N, C-alpha and C positions, 0 to 999 in steps of 0.2 A: 569774139569777133564777128565783124557784118557777113552777114548771109549764112551764118551759123545758127542751124536750126538745133531748138533744144525736143529732148523725145516725145513731150506730151504735144508740142507742138504740130505734129504728124498725125493729130486724130480729128476727127471731123464729126461735125453733132451725128452723124449717122453712125458712125461707129460706136460713140458714146452713148447711143437709143439702143444697138445691138446689145453691147457690155449689161447695160443696165438690163435689157431682158433677161438677158442668161442668166445674171445674178440673182435674178426673179424666178427663174425655173431652177436654177439650182436650189434656193432655198425652200420652195415650194414640196422639192423630193426630199430633202436633209431634213427637215424641221418636226414629220410625222416621226419619223426614225427616232431623231432627237429628243423628241418629247416622250417616246415609249419607253425610253431607260431612263430619260428623270423621274418618269411617273413610279419608275420600276424600284427608282430608290427610294421613295416617297413613303410613309404611310398611310395604307389602303384605305383609312377611315376618314385620313385627312382630304386626302386626294377628292374623294366622293365631294366636297364643297367647291371643286374646280379652282381655277385663277391661278394655274400651275404650269407654266410655260416653257421657260429658258432653263429653270434650274429646280432642286428638289425645296421647299418650304419646311416640310417636317423630315428631314435625312434620316433614313431605316436602313438596317441591311438583314430586316424580319423575313422580307418576302423571298431573299435566297434563303436565307436560313431555315424558313421552310418546306423550300423546295429540294431541297441536299440532305434535310433531315431521315427523307425515307433513304433506307437502305438499299433497296432494290437498286437505286438510281445509277449509281456505277457499273452494276450488271446490266441493267436496260441499252446504258451507254454503251458497253461492248456490243451487245448484240445490234444497235443499229450502227455502229462500224463497220462490224462485219458483215452486215447485209448490204450496207451502202457499198462497200468496195467490192464483193460478189457480184452483186446482179450490176454496178455499173461494167466492169471487166466483161463480164459474159453478154451484156447486152451491147457492149460495144464491138465485140467481135463477133457475137451471130449477125448482129444486122449488119455490118459489114460487109462480112462474107457476103450474106445472101445479096446485098447490094452492089456490088462487083458483080457477082455471076447474071442479075439481072440487068446490067448497065452495058452488056457484050450484048451485040447482037446474032451472034451463031449461037445462042445457050438456045438449046431444044426446048422446047414447050417455053417459049417466054413471053409470050402473049397471054398464057393459061395463068403462070406464076405472077404476071402483072393485073392479071383482073381478080387471083384471090388478094393479091397486095390493096386492090382499091377497094375492094367488099371488106377486105380488115379494116378500113379505115374510118367507111362511115357507116358499117352495121356490128352491134353489137350483142351478145345473147342474152343479155340481161343479167341481175343478180341470181335470181335461183337458178337457172339452168349454170350459170357460171358455179356457184356453191358446191349443185350437184355433182357436176364433172373433177371441182377439185377434190370433192369427198372421195369419190369413186377413184381416185388416184391415189389414195392414201397420203393426202398432202395436208389433212387437219389438222393442227397441234406437229406439223411437223415446219425445222426451220428453214426449206428447203419451200416452203410455200409464199416466204417473200421473196424468191427469187426468178424459182421457174416459169410463173405466170406471166411474166414480165422480160424475158429475157430476148423478145422480139418486139419492135417499135415500128407497127408500118409507117408512121409519120416520117420517124429517121431515116427508116430506110429508102422515102423518096430524097430528102435532103442527100445523104450520100451516095445513091443514084445519078444525083444531079451533078455533084464531084465528080464522080470518077465519069462519068463522060465528057468533062471536059478536063482531062489529062490529057493530050497530044497520046493517038495513038501508034505514033513512032515512037515513043518508050516500050511500050509491051513489045513491038515489030521486033525492034532490036534485042531485048532480054532473049525471047522466041531464038533470034538466031544465035544467039550465045549458049542456048540450048536448056535454058529455065523454061521448067513448067507453070503451070496456074497457080499452085500452092507455093513454089518459089515466089513468084515473081509478085503474089499477093503480098506476102510477108517484109521482103525486102526491098521492095520498089511500092509497093502502091501504099503500104501502112508507114512509110516515114516521110511521105508527101502528103500525107493527109491528118497532118499534128494539127490544124486549124479547125478541120471539122471534127475530130475526135474528140478537142478540148470542149468543142462548142456544145457539142451532144452530152459527151461525157459529164458535161456542168448538167447541165438540165437533168439528166439521169441521176446524177448524184443527189441535186437537190432534191428531189421527186422522192427516193428514195428513203433520202436523210427524216424529211418530213412527213413521209408517211405510216398512219394508222389507221385506217378504215380495216385495209385487210386484217391487221392484227385482231381488230375487234370480233372479226366476221367469221375467221380462221382459227384462232389460237387461244385457246380456253386456257394452254398451260402460260402462268403465270410466270415462271422461270425464262419464258423464251419471247416478255412481252418487251417492245422496241421504245426509245426514249419519249417521242414523240405521244406514245399510246399510255407512257406512265405519265404524263404531263396532262393530258387531257383528265384521267381517272382523278388525278388531284384537283383538277379545277372543279370537276363535278363534282367532288365530294365537298369542298370549298363551298359551291353555291347552294347544296343539300343543308349542310348545317347553317346559312345564314337564313334560307328557306324557313327553316325551323326554326329559329330564333325569332325568324321576322311574326310566321301564324302562331305562335305561342308567347310571342311578348315578354320571352324570356331573353335577356339579354346577354345571359352567361354563357347560352346556347352557342352564340358565336367565338370567334377567335379573340381573345381578348389580348393580342399582340398586336391588334391594329393591320392584319393583314386582310386583304379581302380578296374575292374572286377573281377582280379586275387586276389588281396588284397582284397577285401571283402570275396571272396568266402572264402580263406583261412580263416577269420574273423571268418566267420556264421558256417564252419566244427569247428572248435574252439569250439565254444559255443555248438551248437550241441551234439560233443563228450563228452564233462565235465560230466553232469549228467548217462552217462553211464560208467565213466570212476568211478565215486562214488559209482556206484551200484556193479562193479566190485571183489574187496577185500571181500565182504561180501560173494561171491557164491563162490569165487576163490579155498576155501579148498576143495569144492565138484567139481569144473569143473574138475579136472584131471582126476578125477575116472570117472565121465561121460560122457571124451572123451573116455577111453577105452573097454566102453560097446562092445559087439559083436567084440572086436579087438582079442579076444582068445575063440578059440571054445574048449570046451573038447570032 
């Protein structure tokens, strides 16, 4: 019919340019991850020659087989899961409770607490003093060393404070009129209204704890309590040592004959480690965008 417009006619040149730019941005963001997936399924020795971009040239599962042949991987997975769950829940609870209190102007010694918070954000004791403190508390070779040192985060506390200050004070006044005390208000009113910030901070905290391995190296000598990330680091270092030994001695038989290289093993372990976080993200995605915007706009 005359005057009828087809959908594609609504797009102008500017719209086409914008979509092309957005498509290019999406591509350069997704391609590195996809290439890592491809290389993790490719023969490690063959990948050294380069030229692999969108699909494996010499498909193999040897990289994943070598990662899973270590019997300790399942126990390490359980340790990492328990650490991530407990550390995330306790960190959110402690940090949000402090932030809720610090967001109230009537809190006694509030300025002193905020000064300590500011100092904690910019100053650190250093590796040796922190290690001596951890040792004096009896946390070396203790599972709690994964949880207690990071149970409070000063930066995330500032995010929570900014969010709590944005909540209408009339809500708290009406709750107090109804007889609610601070603990009741926090549990029944504040936490349900804080899903967005809890999801954003919780996701960052969970990812940090899931990927953390440095504290395992410093404080944990008990191999029964090794985390998944630290176990993968040991496997990669072992593969690198074997390759260096083979190169220095000129004896190729010392290297892994299955075609696994330290790089291909690293990519395979990265895929294994990132999969649980990718499964969790869709459940918090709807709150994540809102939580990330907290504090970006001031009234």
